[in-house]
C-alpha positions as CSV (number, residue, x, y, z in Angstrom):
1,M,35.1,-20.8,25.9
2,L,34.8,-21.8,22.4
3,V,32.3,-25.4,24.2
4,F,31.1,-23.0,26.5
5,V,28.9,-20.6,23.8
6,P,27.1,-23.3,22.0
7,V,26.2,-25.0,24.7
8,L,25.0,-21.9,26.6
9,G,23.3,-21.4,23.4
10,G,21.6,-24.8,23.2
11,A,20.4,-24.5,27.0
12,L,19.1,-21.0,25.8
13,V,16.9,-22.1,23.0
14,W,15.6,-24.8,24.8
15,G,14.4,-22.8,27.5
16,V,12.4,-20.2,25.6
17,R,10.6,-22.9,23.3
18,Q,8.9,-23.9,26.5
19,G,7.5,-20.7,26.9
20,P,7.8,-17.0,27.1
21,I,10.9,-16.1,29.8
22,S,10.5,-13.0,32.0
23,I,13.5,-11.2,31.6
24,A,12.1,-7.7,33.2
25,Q,15.2,-7.5,35.6
26,L,17.6,-6.8,32.4
27,L,15.2,-3.5,31.3
28,P,17.9,-1.0,32.8
29,T,20.2,-3.4,31.2
30,L,18.5,-2.4,27.7
31,S,17.2,0.8,28.4
32,D,21.6,1.8,28.9
33,I,22.2,0.1,25.5
34,V,19.5,1.6,23.7
35,R,21.0,5.1,25.3
36,E,24.0,4.2,24.3
37,R,23.1,3.3,20.8
38,T,21.0,5.8,19.9
39,G,20.7,8.6,22.7
40,A,16.8,7.4,23.4
41,E,15.3,7.0,27.0
42,L,13.6,3.6,27.1
43,D,11.0,2.6,29.2
44,A,8.6,-0.8,29.3
45,A,6.3,-2.4,31.4
46,N,7.7,-5.6,31.2
47,A,10.2,-7.7,28.9
48,F,10.3,-11.5,27.8
49,L,12.5,-14.2,26.2
50,A,10.7,-16.4,23.0
51,W,11.8,-18.3,20.0
52,D,11.3,-17.2,16.8
53,D,10.5,-21.1,14.8
54,D,10.3,-19.9,11.4
55,R,13.3,-17.3,11.2
56,N,15.3,-19.3,14.2
57,R,15.5,-16.2,16.0
58,V,15.8,-15.0,20.1
59,I,12.8,-12.2,20.5
60,I,12.9,-9.9,23.0
61,R,9.1,-8.9,23.6
62,L,8.7,-5.2,25.4
63,S,5.3,-3.9,26.3
64,Q,3.7,-1.1,27.2
65,V,6.7,0.6,25.8
66,E,7.4,4.5,26.1
67,I,10.6,5.9,23.8
68,S,11.3,9.7,24.5
69,T,14.1,11.3,22.1
70,A,16.9,13.7,23.0
71,Q,14.5,16.4,21.0
72,G,11.8,15.8,23.6
73,A,9.2,13.9,21.4
74,T,8.1,10.7,23.2
75,T,6.1,7.6,21.7
76,R,3.9,5.3,23.1
77,L,3.7,1.7,21.3
78,P,1.9,-1.5,22.9
79,I,4.0,-4.3,22.1
80,V,7.6,-4.3,20.5
81,D,9.2,-7.3,19.3
82,A,13.4,-6.9,18.7
83,A,14.7,-10.2,17.1
84,Y,18.2,-11.3,17.2
85,R,20.6,-14.2,16.0
86,L,21.6,-16.5,18.9
87,R,25.2,-16.3,17.9
88,G,25.5,-12.5,18.0
89,L,23.2,-12.2,21.1
90,L,25.6,-14.5,22.7
91,R,28.7,-12.0,21.9
92,G,27.0,-9.1,23.3
93,A,25.3,-7.7,19.4
94,W,22.5,-6.5,20.8
95,L,21.6,-4.9,17.5
96,P,18.1,-6.5,16.2
97,T,18.1,-8.4,13.1
98,D,14.2,-7.2,12.8
99,I,11.9,-5.3,14.4
100,A,7.9,-5.7,14.9
101,I,5.3,-2.9,15.8
102,H,2.5,-4.8,17.3
103,R,-1.3,-3.0,17.4
104,P,-0.1,0.5,17.0
105,R,-2.2,3.7,15.8
106,L,-0.9,5.1,13.3
107,I,-1.2,8.6,11.9
108,L,0.2,8.8,8.2
109,T,0.2,13.1,7.0
110,R,1.0,13.6,3.8
111,G,2.3,17.1,4.3
112,E,1.9,20.2,1.2
113,S,5.1,19.3,-0.4
114,G,3.5,16.0,-0.7
115,D,6.0,14.5,2.0
116,L,4.8,11.2,3.8
117,R,5.6,11.2,7.8
118,I,4.4,8.7,10.3
119,G,3.2,9.2,13.9
120,V,2.3,7.4,16.8
121,D,-1.4,8.6,18.5
122,E,-1.8,7.3,21.8
123,P,-4.5,5.4,22.3
124,E,-6.5,7.5,24.3
125,A,-6.2,10.7,22.5
126,P,-8.8,11.7,19.7
127,V,-7.6,11.7,16.4
128,A,-5.5,15.6,15.6
129,E,-3.6,16.5,13.2
130,P,0.2,15.5,14.5
131,A,2.9,17.9,14.7
132,T,4.6,15.4,12.4
133,D,8.1,17.9,13.2
134,D,7.8,16.3,16.7
135,S,6.4,12.9,16.8
136,G,7.1,11.8,13.1
137,F,9.3,10.6,11.6
138,D,9.9,10.2,7.3
139,L,9.6,7.1,5.5
140,R,12.2,7.4,4.1
141,G,14.4,7.0,7.1
142,A,12.4,4.3,8.4
143,L,13.2,2.4,5.1
144,A,17.1,4.0,5.0
145,P,18.7,0.6,7.4
146,L,17.0,-1.4,5.0
147,L,18.0,0.1,1.4
148,D,21.5,0.9,2.8
149,P,23.8,-1.6,1.7
150,G,26.6,-0.8,4.1
151,D,24.0,-2.0,7.2
152,E,25.1,-4.9,8.8
153,H,22.0,-5.5,11.2
154,L,18.5,-5.1,10.3
155,D,16.9,-7.2,8.0
156,S,13.0,-6.6,8.4
157,I,10.5,-4.0,9.6
158,A,7.2,-5.3,10.5
159,V,3.9,-3.5,11.6
160,I,1.6,-5.8,12.9
161,D,-2.7,-5.3,12.9
162,A,-2.1,-1.3,13.5
163,E,-5.1,0.5,12.9
164,A,-4.0,4.1,11.1
165,T,-5.7,7.3,10.2
166,I,-4.1,9.0,7.1
167,I,-4.2,13.1,7.4
168,D,-4.1,14.6,3.7
169,I,-3.3,18.3,5.0
170,P,-3.4,20.1,1.5
171,R,-7.0,18.5,1.4
172,G,-7.8,18.6,4.7
173,R,-9.3,15.0,4.8
174,H,-8.6,12.3,7.3
175,Y,-9.4,8.8,6.0
176,S,-9.5,5.4,8.3
177,V,-7.8,2.6,7.8
178,P,-9.4,0.2,10.3
179,R,-6.7,-2.9,9.6
180,L,-3.0,-2.5,8.4
181,T,-0.3,-5.3,8.6
182,A,3.0,-4.4,6.8
183,R,6.4,-5.8,6.9
184,V,9.8,-4.6,4.3
185,E,12.3,-7.4,4.7
186,R,15.9,-7.1,2.9
187,T,16.6,-9.8,1.0
188,L,20.1,-10.8,-1.1
189,T,18.8,-9.4,-3.9
190,G,16.9,-6.5,-2.8
191,L,13.5,-5.7,-0.8
192,T,9.9,-7.6,-0.6
193,A,7.2,-6.0,0.8
194,Q,3.7,-7.0,1.8
195,T,0.9,-5.5,3.2
196,D,-2.6,-6.4,4.2
197,M,-4.9,-3.9,4.9
198,S,-8.6,-2.4,5.0
199,A,-10.0,1.3,3.9
200,K,-13.0,2.9,4.9
201,L,-14.7,5.4,2.4
202,G,-18.1,6.9,2.1
203,G,-19.2,4.1,4.6
204,V,-17.7,1.3,2.0
205,T,-14.6,-0.7,3.5
206,A,-12.1,-2.1,0.9
207,F,-9.7,-4.9,1.1
208,F,-6.2,-4.6,-0.3
209,A,-3.5,-7.4,-0.2
210,L,0.4,-5.7,-1.8
211,D,3.1,-8.5,-2.5
212,A,6.2,-6.6,-3.9
213,V,9.6,-7.3,-4.7
214,Y,12.2,-4.7,-5.7
215,T,15.3,-6.1,-7.6
216,E,17.8,-3.6,-6.7
217,A,20.8,-4.6,-9.5
218,I,18.1,-3.7,-12.2
219,G,16.0,-1.2,-10.5
220,E,12.8,-3.3,-11.1
221,V,9.7,-3.6,-8.8
222,R,7.4,-6.5,-9.7
223,A,4.2,-5.8,-7.4
224,T,0.6,-7.9,-7.4
225,L,-2.3,-6.5,-5.8
226,D,-5.8,-8.1,-4.7
227,F,-8.4,-6.5,-4.0
228,Q,-12.3,-6.6,-3.0
229,E,-15.1,-4.4,-2.9
230,V,-13.2,-1.4,-4.1
231,V,-15.4,1.4,-5.7
232,P,-13.4,3.4,-7.7
233,S,-15.5,6.9,-7.4
234,L,-15.6,6.8,-3.9
235,F,-11.8,6.9,-3.9
236,A,-11.6,9.2,-7.4
237,Q,-13.4,11.6,-4.8
238,E,-10.8,11.8,-2.4
239,F,-7.2,11.1,-4.7
240,P,-7.2,13.6,-7.6
241,A,-5.0,11.3,-9.3
242,L,-7.4,8.7,-9.7
243,D,-10.3,10.8,-11.4
244,A,-10.5,8.6,-14.9
245,A,-12.4,6.5,-12.3
246,K,-14.9,8.9,-11.1
247,G,-17.6,7.4,-13.1
248,V,-17.3,4.0,-11.9
249,S,-19.6,3.5,-8.9
250,L,-19.3,-0.1,-8.2
251,P,-17.7,-2.9,-6.5
252,L,-14.8,-4.5,-7.8
253,S,-12.6,-7.1,-6.8
254,G,-9.7,-8.7,-8.8
255,R,-5.8,-9.1,-9.2
256,I,-3.1,-6.2,-11.1
257,T,0.7,-7.3,-11.6
258,A,2.8,-4.3,-12.5
259,R,5.9,-4.7,-13.2
260,L,8.0,-0.7,-13.0
261,K,11.5,1.0,-12.8
262,P,10.4,3.6,-10.3
263,A,13.2,6.7,-10.0
264,D,12.8,6.3,-6.3
265,V,12.1,2.9,-4.6
266,A,11.0,4.8,-1.5
267,H,9.4,7.5,-2.9
268,I,6.8,5.6,-5.8
269,G,5.1,8.2,-8.1
270,I,2.0,8.6,-10.3
271,D,4.4,9.0,-13.1
272,D,6.3,5.9,-12.6
273,L,3.2,3.8,-12.0
274,R,2.0,5.8,-16.0
275,H,5.4,4.5,-17.2
276,A,4.8,0.5,-15.7
277,D,3.7,-3.1,-17.6
278,A,0.7,-4.1,-16.1
279,E,-1.9,-6.9,-16.5
280,A,-5.0,-6.9,-14.7
281,E,-8.6,-9.1,-14.3
282,I,-11.5,-7.4,-12.5
283,L,-15.1,-8.8,-11.7
284,G,-17.7,-6.0,-10.9
285,G,-20.7,-6.3,-8.7
286,Q,-24.8,-4.3,-9.5
287,G,-23.9,-0.8,-9.7
288,I,-23.5,2.1,-12.3
289,V,-20.7,3.3,-14.9
290,L,-21.0,6.5,-16.4
291,A,-18.8,6.8,-20.0
292,P,-16.7,10.0,-20.2
293,D,-17.0,11.7,-23.2
294,P,-17.1,11.2,-26.2
295,I,-19.9,9.3,-25.0
296,G,-21.0,10.3,-22.0
297,L,-24.2,7.7,-21.1
298,A,-24.5,6.3,-17.5
299,Y,-24.7,2.5,-17.9
300,P,-27.0,0.1,-14.8
301,V,-24.9,-2.7,-14.7
302,K,-25.7,-5.8,-12.8
303,G,-22.0,-7.0,-13.8
304,L,-18.8,-7.0,-15.1
305,R,-15.9,-8.9,-16.1
306,I,-12.6,-6.7,-17.1
307,K,-9.1,-8.4,-18.6
308,G,-6.6,-6.8,-20.2
309,D,-2.8,-5.3,-20.5
310,Y,-1.3,-1.6,-20.4
311,D,2.7,-0.6,-21.1
312,G,2.8,2.6,-20.3
313,A,6.4,2.7,-21.7
314,A,5.5,1.6,-25.0
315,G,1.7,3.3,-25.3
316,R,0.0,0.9,-26.2
317,A,-3.4,-1.6,-24.1
318,T,-5.2,-4.3,-25.0
319,L,-8.8,-4.8,-23.9
320,E,-8.8,-8.6,-24.0
321,T,-12.2,-9.4,-22.4
322,L,-15.1,-6.8,-21.4
323,R,-18.3,-7.9,-20.5
324,L,-20.9,-5.9,-19.2
325,E,-24.6,-7.3,-17.9
326,L,-26.9,-4.8,-18.7
327,P,-30.6,-5.3,-17.1
328,D,-31.7,-5.9,-20.4
329,A,-28.7,-6.8,-22.9
330,A,-25.4,-8.6,-22.7
331,V,-22.0,-6.4,-24.5
332,S,-19.0,-7.7,-25.1
333,V,-16.0,-5.4,-25.9
334,E,-12.4,-5.8,-27.0
335,A,-10.5,-3.1,-28.0
336,Q,-6.7,-1.9,-28.4
337,A,-5.4,1.4,-28.1
338,S,-1.8,3.4,-28.8
339,W,-0.8,6.4,-27.8
340,P,3.0,8.3,-28.3
341,P,5.0,7.0,-25.8
342,M,5.5,9.5,-22.8
343,R,9.6,9.2,-22.9
344,N,11.5,10.4,-25.6
345,P,9.0,9.9,-28.3
346,A,10.0,10.2,-31.5
347,P,9.3,12.8,-34.1
348,G,6.3,11.7,-36.5
349,L,4.4,9.6,-34.1
350,P,0.7,9.5,-35.0
351,G,-1.5,10.3,-31.4
352,V,-3.6,8.4,-30.0
353,E,-5.8,5.5,-32.1
354,V,-8.3,3.5,-29.9
355,R,-9.8,0.5,-32.1
356,A,-13.3,-1.3,-30.3
357,T,-15.5,-4.2,-31.5
358,A,-18.7,-4.1,-29.6
359,H,-21.2,-7.3,-29.5
360,V,-24.5,-6.9,-28.3
361,T,-26.6,-9.9,-27.7
362,D,-30.8,-10.1,-25.9
363,A,-31.7,-6.2,-26.3
364,A,-34.5,-4.2,-26.5
365,L,-34.6,-2.2,-29.3
366,D,-36.4,0.6,-27.4
367,S,-33.1,0.4,-25.0
368,F,-30.7,1.2,-27.7
369,E,-31.7,5.1,-27.0
370,R,-29.7,5.0,-23.3
371,Y,-26.9,2.3,-25.0
372,W,-26.2,4.3,-28.4
373,P,-24.1,7.3,-27.7
374,P,-25.4,10.8,-29.0
375,G,-21.8,11.4,-30.2
376,V,-21.4,8.2,-32.2
377,V,-23.0,8.8,-35.9
378,K,-25.2,10.2,-34.8
379,D,-27.7,10.5,-38.0
380,A,-28.0,6.4,-38.0
381,R,-28.5,6.7,-34.2
382,D,-31.5,9.5,-34.5
383,W,-33.4,7.1,-37.1
384,V,-32.8,4.4,-35.3
385,V,-34.4,5.9,-32.1
386,E,-37.0,7.6,-34.0
387,N,-37.9,4.9,-36.4
388,L,-37.4,1.7,-34.6
389,R,-39.3,0.3,-32.0
390,D,-40.7,-2.6,-29.9
391,G,-38.8,-6.2,-30.7
392,H,-35.3,-7.2,-29.6
393,V,-32.2,-7.9,-30.7
394,E,-30.6,-11.0,-30.8
395,D,-26.9,-10.8,-32.3
396,A,-24.9,-7.3,-33.3
397,R,-22.0,-6.1,-33.4
398,F,-20.2,-3.1,-34.1
399,S,-16.6,-1.4,-34.6
400,V,-16.2,1.7,-34.3
401,G,-12.3,3.3,-34.2
402,L,-11.3,6.7,-32.2
403,S,-8.2,8.8,-33.1
404,G,-7.1,12.2,-32.1
405,P,-3.3,14.2,-31.6
406,D,-4.0,13.5,-27.9
407,W,-6.6,12.2,-25.1
408,A,-8.3,15.4,-25.0
409,G,-8.8,15.3,-28.6
410,I,-10.3,12.0,-29.6
411,D,-12.9,11.7,-31.7
412,V,-14.8,9.3,-34.1
413,S,-12.8,8.4,-37.2
414,T,-14.5,4.8,-38.5
415,F,-18.1,3.1,-37.8
416,D,-19.7,0.0,-38.8
417,G,-21.9,-2.7,-37.7
418,E,-25.0,-5.1,-37.9
419,A,-27.5,-6.5,-36.2
420,T,-30.0,-9.5,-36.3
421,V,-33.6,-7.8,-35.3
422,K,-37.1,-9.8,-34.3
423,G,-40.6,-8.8,-33.9
424,A,-39.2,-5.0,-34.6
425,S,-41.6,-1.7,-35.4
426,V,-40.3,0.3,-38.4
427,H,-41.3,3.6,-39.8
428,Y,-40.4,4.1,-43.2
429,L,-42.5,6.5,-44.0
430,R,-44.1,9.2,-41.7
431,P,-46.8,9.6,-41.2
432,M,-47.4,6.3,-42.4
433,P,-48.5,3.7,-40.5
434,P,-44.9,1.4,-39.2
435,I,-44.1,-2.0,-40.3
436,V,-44.6,-4.5,-37.8
437,G,-42.9,-7.9,-36.9
438,I,-40.0,-7.3,-38.7
439,G,-37.1,-9.9,-38.3
440,R,-34.1,-9.1,-40.3
441,R,-30.5,-8.8,-40.9
């Protein structure tokens, strides 16, 4: 018998490597196993046996699957793959190591309490709010077999080439996700997750790719997010947590890497993200940037580049590079910010402090009224706007300091700068005529 098992296994692998083998005659047996293990009823149009060379697994592929639970809920799926270790399958271990669902139509619903539930939409049915108590399943429940160290069977869950609708019940909104592929896999040290998706908001389709690694021993998540064609203002309209980005109306592409220690890896919230370490490098296309108070100006942008890092736990951030290409000027900015740590701040710490340096080249003097914030050194701005005209700034450098007890109370504390100007007209003493053609620093 010990000799027979590997021989049978070798013959099975050889056979399925030649191509999928129909095992429709085993569907009643598979249905009995599912009923015995889970209490659910399984029906499928066909079943095939195949081999996965990458993972060295036997695959049982079911098509046109219908699963009915004891509570009366029915779920229909186009294709379901269940992967098995060959040794376990030959010994009658019918619990799969991997499950992959192909081309489902999903409905993700955020309830009044913020919980996320997932349902499956019928291919022929219009999009409607799902009855999550009947047809949905809890995300935590779906991940439980991977998070439970005592589980000996399930190693990964995957959704491949899905189409999804996100329903935000508290806000009464629907969002379209035309393409979604995701996999969560258990490893020796924790979990890995990969997601590749597109999302459509305001007629613009954005693309995202997320790779994340969870190390269970230290409770840490390391993630990398690549994105393309993301217009922050569109997302800020739909998600209040992104309100700070509501003034950025231009397409962004780039990469963000982050390290965080969430309280619950199955439910990472905004507070966890605020305490993360992150690095970002972002490129932007043409559009409008509406700077927040105290600046409060709208800047037409031809292009931008941002590079910086953020340490939420320590309360500091560095803007290594901000390069703005404006219609009639080029601006580069460097900045550092610090604020009291959000968790367990020590008494007596200073409030919010920001230090920034800006370098402006090839700027028309007549454009200063558009770019110089009215609330920043108001007297100097008023004089420059009223008395300097024509010509252009070849090179200018400005430094500004802002401080306050918190972000809501921040204000300008210091300002200085110098500029090289050519071809300017200056009104020194009105109503005398201006002096023209001035060039000086």
